[in-house]
C-alpha positions, -999 to 999 in steps of 0.1 A, spaced: 517 149 -146 512 172 -175 518 144 -200 492 122 -182 466 150 -182 472 156 -219 468 119 -227 435 117 -208 421 147 -226 430 132 -260 414 99 -250 381 115 -240 367 136 -269 344 156 -248 342 193 -254 318 202 -226 289 190 -205 260 215 -210 224 214 -198 226 177 -191 241 169 -226 275 157 -236 290 178 -264 317 160 -282 346 176 -301 330 169 -335 298 188 -324 277 157 -319 256 153 -287 251 125 -263 224 120 -236 228 94 -208 199 75 -192 204 55 -160 181 25 -161 168 -1 -137 174 -38 -142 157 -72 -138 171 -104 -125 167 -125 -157 181 -157 -141 153 -158 -115 125 -155 -140 105 -184 -153 112 -197 -188 80 -181 -202 89 -148 -186 124 -149 -200 111 -155 -235 87 -126 -231 115 -103 -219 136 -113 -249 107 -106 -273 101 -72 -257 137 -63 -259 138 -73 -296 107 -51 -303 124 -22 -284 155 -24 -306 135 -27 -338 115 3 -329 145 26 -329 157 43 -361 190 54 -345 217 36 -327 222 35 -289 250 23 -267 243 1 -237 270 5 -210 274 -14 -177 295 -1 -149 307 -27 -124 324 -18 -92 331 -35 -59 303 -28 -34 315 -3 -7 301 -18 25 319 7 48 290 32 52 267 4 62 292 -9 87 296 26 101 258 28 106 258 -6 124 286 6 147 263 35 157 235 10 163 259 -11 185 267 19 207 230 26 211 221 -8 225 212 -9 262 216 -46 269 247 -68 268 228 -95 248 219 -70 220 254 -56 220 268 -92 215 243 -99 187 250 -67 168 287 -71 172 285 -107 158 264 -94 129 289 -67 121 318 -92 121 298 -116 99 291 -89 73 327 -76 74 342 -111 70 317 -121 43 323 -90 21 361 -94 25 361 -130 14 335 -125 -14 338 -102 -44 304 -85 -42 299 -62 -71 273 -34 -77 262 -28 -113 248 4 -129 232 3 -163 233 32 -188 219 38 -223 238 65 -243 216 82 -269 234 100 -297 225 129 -320 248 140 -348 236 172 -364 248 182 -399 277 206 -393 278 235 -417 312 249 -422 321 286 -429 288 300 -419 301 333 -404 280 358 -423 243 366 -423 228 381 -454 214 416 -449 195 429 -480 216 427 -511 249 427 -492 261 407 -462 273 420 -429 297 403 -405 281 389 -373 288 406 -340 300 385 -311 266 389 -294 247 377 -325 271 348 -330 266 337 -294 228 340 -297 229 319 -329 250 293 -313 227 291 -283 197 288 -306 213 261 -327 223 241 -295 187 243 -281 173 230 -314 198 201 -315 192 194 -278 154 192 -284 161 166 -311 182 146 -287 155 149 -259 129 135 -283 151 105 -290 157 100 -253 119 101 -247 114 73 -273 140 52 -255 124 59 -221 90 48 -234 105 16 -249 122 8 -216 89 14 -197 71 -11 -219 97 -37 -207 90 -27 -171 123 -8 -167 125 26 -152 150 52 -165 161 87 -156 182 112 -176 215 122 -159 220 159 -154 252 179 -158 266 173 -123 257 136 -125 274 132 -158 306 149 -145 305 127 -114 301 96 -135 331 103 -157 352 114 -127 346 81 -110 353 62 -142 387 78 -146 395 80 -109 384 46 -96 409 48 -66 388 76 -51 361 52 -41 386 30 -23 399 57 0 392 50 37 363 69 53 374 97 75 361 97 111 341 129 106 324 113 76 314 83 97 
């Protein structure tokens, strides 16, 4: 177990998640946007060409790189089936009970025989500040004095906020570009980022059966 945990930590170069920002081991920052999507295949040819043109303009408007990530997972239909079971119990006539039961069985059979996937779309926005090495003293008059622990913490916090502001400005540019394409986006917060990575590295957790009290 210890070896597996160590291997996972080495594979994911994340130092911490702070104020909705990923801080990597090298000091660079990452922000994550969750975006909506469009069904490209159902659009007309003219609309498809317009979407491609808008996407091209969006990419050309950026002077920094971004990463587009797609998370695919099998759709968990169990909460919906649990809800329908409650609806079945609430029916007052035998005819409605039969219809609801047949519908439940249809949905269950269809989802078991079909590989229905849900997809989430993310854009990762980076910011890599210049890292200055060996800056442990602050000049004071002619001589320098060593920083106290409190001063060092304050300086680090101030530096982080300055870098975070630069990242947020980049994320705002991406959000505006997506909006011009008709796509909505929202920045993930600290808890949402932690949950995202937890589910990525623990996919079996979503396959666990629902407990009766959760239904």
